C-alpha positions in Angstrom: 16.0 -40.6 -66.2 13.7 -42.9 -64.2 15.2 -46.3 -63.5 13.0 -49.3 -64.1 12.5 -51.5 -61.0 14.6 -54.6 -60.9 11.6 -56.7 -59.9 8.0 -56.5 -61.3 5.4 -55.3 -58.9 3.7 -58.0 -56.9 0.2 -59.0 -58.1 -2.5 -58.3 -55.6 -3.5 -61.3 -53.5 -6.6 -63.0 -54.7 -9.4 -63.4 -52.2 -12.3 -65.8 -52.1 -15.4 -63.6 -52.9 -19.1 -64.0 -52.1 -19.8 -63.6 -55.8 -17.7 -66.6 -56.7 -19.3 -68.7 -54.0 -22.8 -67.8 -55.2 -21.8 -68.5 -58.8 -20.6 -72.0 -57.9 -23.7 -72.8 -56.0 -25.9 -71.6 -58.8 -24.0 -73.6 -61.4 -24.3 -76.8 -59.3 -28.1 -76.3 -58.9 -28.3 -75.3 -55.3 -30.9 -72.7 -54.2 -29.3 -70.3 -51.8 -30.2 -67.4 -49.6 -27.1 -65.2 -49.1 -26.7 -62.7 -46.3 -24.1 -60.6 -44.5 -24.0 -61.4 -40.8 -23.9 -58.6 -38.3 -20.8 -57.1 -36.7 -21.2 -59.4 -33.6 -20.7 -62.6 -35.7 -17.4 -64.3 -35.0 -15.9 -67.0 -37.2 -12.9 -68.9 -35.9 -9.8 -69.4 -38.1 -9.7 -72.5 -40.4 -12.4 -74.6 -42.1 -14.9 -76.8 -40.4 -17.5 -79.3 -41.7 -20.4 -80.9 -39.8 -22.7 -83.4 -41.5 -25.6 -85.4 -40.0 -28.2 -87.6 -41.6 -30.4 -90.7 -40.8 -32.7 -88.9 -38.4 -34.9 -87.0 -41.0 -36.5 -89.6 -43.3 -40.1 -89.1 -44.6 -42.3 -90.8 -47.3 -44.8 -88.7 -49.2 -48.2 -89.7 -50.6 -46.6 -90.9 -53.9 -44.4 -93.4 -52.0 -41.2 -91.4 -52.5 -38.8 -91.5 -49.5 -36.8 -88.4 -48.8 -33.7 -88.4 -46.6 -32.4 -85.0 -45.5 -28.7 -84.5 -45.1 -27.9 -81.5 -42.8 -24.6 -79.7 -43.0 -22.7 -76.8 -41.5 -19.7 -75.6 -43.5 -17.3 -72.8 -42.5 -14.5 -71.5 -44.8 -12.0 -69.1 -43.3 -8.3 -68.3 -43.5 -5.6 -68.4 -40.8 -7.1 -65.6 -38.7 -10.5 -65.2 -37.0 -13.1 -63.1 -38.7 -14.9 -60.6 -36.5 -16.8 -58.8 -39.2 -17.9 -59.2 -42.8 -18.8 -62.8 -42.4 -21.0 -64.0 -45.3 -23.6 -66.8 -45.0 -25.7 -68.9 -47.3 -28.6 -71.2 -46.6 -28.4 -73.7 -49.4 -30.7 -76.5 -50.5 -30.8 -79.1 -53.3 -33.0 -82.1 -53.8 -31.7 -85.0 -55.9 -34.5 -86.9 -57.6 -35.3 -90.5 -56.8 -33.4 -92.9 -59.0 -34.9 -96.2 -60.3 -34.5 -98.9 -57.6 -36.2 -101.0 -55.0 -36.9 -97.9 -52.9 -37.9 -94.6 -54.5 -35.5 -92.3 -52.8 -34.7 -88.6 -53.1 -32.0 -86.9 -51.1 -32.3 -83.3 -49.8 -29.1 -81.4 -49.1 -29.6 -78.6 -46.6 -26.6 -76.6 -45.4 -25.5 -73.4 -43.7 -22.3 -72.1 -45.4 -20.2 -69.4 -43.8 -17.3 -67.5 -45.5 -14.9 -65.4 -43.5 -13.9 -62.0 -44.6 -10.8 -61.5 -46.7 -10.0 -65.2 -47.1 -6.9 -65.5 -49.3 -7.1 -68.2 -52.0 -3.4 -68.9 -51.6 -4.0 -70.0 -48.0 -6.6 -72.6 -49.0 -5.3 -73.8 -52.3 -2.2 -75.8 -51.1 -4.4 -77.8 -48.7 -7.5 -78.2 -50.8 -6.6 -81.7 -52.1 -5.7 -83.0 -48.6 -9.0 -81.6 -47.2 -10.9 -83.3 -50.0 -9.3 -86.7 -49.4 -9.7 -86.4 -45.7 -13.4 -85.9 -46.0 -13.6 -88.8 -48.5 -12.0 -91.1 -45.9 -14.4 -90.0 -43.2 -17.4 -90.7 -45.4 -16.0 -94.1 -46.5 -15.3 -95.0 -42.9 -18.8 -94.1 -41.9 -20.3 -96.2 -44.8 -18.2 -99.1 -43.6 -19.4 -98.8 -40.0 -23.0 -98.7 -41.2 -22.5 -102.0 -43.2 -20.9 -103.7 -40.2 -24.1 -103.3 -38.1 -26.3 -106.4 -37.9 -29.5 -106.3 -39.9 -32.7 -106.7 -38.0 -35.9 -106.0 -40.0 -38.2 -106.7 -37.1 -37.5 -103.4 -35.4 -38.8 -103.3 -31.8 -38.8 -100.5 -29.2 -35.2 -101.2 -28.4 -34.0 -100.5 -32.0 -32.8 -96.9 -32.6 -32.2 -96.2 -36.3 -28.6 -95.1 -36.5 -27.9 -91.4 -37.1 -24.7 -90.8 -39.0 -22.4 -87.9 -38.3 -19.1 -86.4 -39.5 -17.1 -83.7 -37.8 -13.9 -82.3 -39.3 -11.7 -79.3 -38.8 -8.8 -77.9 -40.9 -6.2 -75.2 -40.2 -3.2 -75.0 -42.4 -1.4 -78.4 -42.4 -3.5 -79.7 -39.4 -6.6 -81.8 -40.0 -8.8 -83.6 -37.4 -12.0 -85.5 -37.9 -14.2 -88.4 -36.9 -17.2 -90.1 -38.3 -19.6 -92.6 -36.8 -23.0 -93.2 -35.3 -24.5 -90.4 -33.2 -27.8 -91.0 -31.3 -28.4 -89.7 -27.8 -31.4 -92.1 -27.2 -29.5 -95.1 -28.4 -26.3 -94.1 -26.6 -28.2 -93.7 -23.3 -30.0 -97.0 -23.7 -26.8 -98.8 -24.6 -25.2 -97.5 -21.4 -28.1 -99.1 -19.6 -27.8 -102.3 -21.6 -31.1 -101.8 -23.3 -30.6 -100.8 -26.9 -29.4 -103.0 -29.7 -26.8 -101.6 -32.1 -28.3 -102.8 -35.4 -30.1 -101.4 -38.5 -33.0 -102.4 -40.7 -32.3 -103.3 -44.3 -34.4 -100.3 -45.5 -32.5 -97.8 -43.3 -29.2 -99.1 -44.4 -30.2 -98.8 -48.0 -31.2 -95.1 -47.8 -28.3 -94.1 -45.6 -25.8 -95.9 -47.9 -27.3 -93.9 -50.8 -26.7 -90.7 -48.8 -23.1 -91.7 -48.3 -22.6 -92.3 -52.0 -24.3 -89.0 -52.8 -21.9 -87.2 -50.6 -18.9 -89.0 -52.1 -19.8 -88.7 -55.7 -21.9 -85.6 -55.9 -21.9 -83.1 -53.1 -18.2 -83.2 -52.2 -16.9 -82.7 -55.8 -19.4 -79.9 -56.3 -18.6 -77.9 -53.2 -14.9 -78.4 -53.8 -15.2 -76.0 -56.7 -15.8 -73.2 -54.2 -12.0 -72.9 -53.9 -10.8 -71.6 -57.3 -8.2 -73.8 -58.9 -8.6 -76.6 -56.4 -7.9 -80.1 -57.8 -9.9 -82.6 -55.7 -7.9 -85.5 -57.2 -4.7 -86.5 -55.3 -1.4 -86.0 -57.0 0.6 -88.9 -58.5 2.9 -89.4 -55.5 0.0 -89.7 -53.0 -2.7 -91.4 -55.1 -1.6 -94.9 -54.2 -1.4 -94.3 -50.4 -4.8 -92.6 -50.4 -6.4 -95.3 -52.5 -4.9 -97.9 -50.1 -6.1 -96.0 -47.1 -9.6 -95.8 -48.5 -9.6 -99.6 -49.3 -8.5 -100.4 -45.7 -11.1 -98.0 -44.3 -13.8 -99.8 -46.3 -12.5 -103.3 -45.3 -11.5 -102.7 -41.7 -13.5 -103.9 -38.7 -15.2 -101.3 -36.5 -13.7 -101.0 -33.1 -16.0 -99.0 -30.8 -14.3 -96.4 -28.8 -15.5 -94.7 -25.6 -18.4 -92.4 -26.4 -17.3 -88.7 -25.7 -19.6 -86.2 -24.1 -22.1 -84.3 -26.2 -20.5 -81.4 -28.1 -21.2 -79.2 -31.1 -19.1 -77.3 -33.6 -19.9 -73.6 -33.1 -19.3 -72.3 -36.6 -20.6 -68.9 -35.7 -23.1 -67.4 -33.2 -25.7 -66.9 -36.0 -25.1 -70.3 -37.7 -27.8 -73.0 -37.5 -26.1 -76.4 -36.8 -27.5 -79.9 -36.5 -28.3 -80.8 -32.9 -25.4 -81.9 -30.9 -25.5 -85.6 -29.9 -23.0 -88.0 -28.4 -20.9 -89.5 -31.2 -19.7 -93.1 -31.3 -16.9 -93.0 -33.7 -15.5 -96.1 -35.4 -12.2 -94.5 -36.4 -10.5 -91.2 -35.6 -8.4 -89.9 -38.5 -5.8 -87.3 -37.7 
């Protein structure tokens, strides 16, 4: 007579699928162009996020200003992916709200998904990743508002380009946010450029920060099934306090590092690499 096993069989590990990612993007109103990258594509282990905006701002014939936010996002597990890497080119335009400046915000992103990514590898860290990105956006917003306002922009005024870089692997998280502009950085080194912002530029880039915090980030967090972007009870107060301090703290310029880029994959289009002047490094 067969003997029943003492332990039930293990359930198969759930993997993050391309169909699920596409379904989330469609539900959130993103147009997407999915593709399977060739066998030569390589995606490093871990997750990475690169965001840049402030350099692409245009006004159409109807007087509507459109600011474009460019992103590169990589989602991978604890091992490199050498084949089966999926990619999406996604876009979404948020209509102009009623206000002093008719502004729309265009989200353009390259999204990469490694092959065989286990949900159980990402889920325990999803809340920490979400809060880490919120802190970086909040810090960047605070840095923007600490710049002196000068509406009479002359040739020495370089509109600030804002940039976020973040990497995550298991329990490790690194990131920085701040002002990136190669022309301004070079001129500042020569003592020529003035670190300031026009009132209009601050208005539109602040709107982009708020859009990332309250719209884009919560939407894309749904890509990880079962992820709860809200911090748990025991860490809610420290996170809220850290956010408050980030918004209230004074910017302390650090040494500008050399130009670099995050190579998400050999086939991934990323915003141009420019020197970054971070206000705060969060580890």
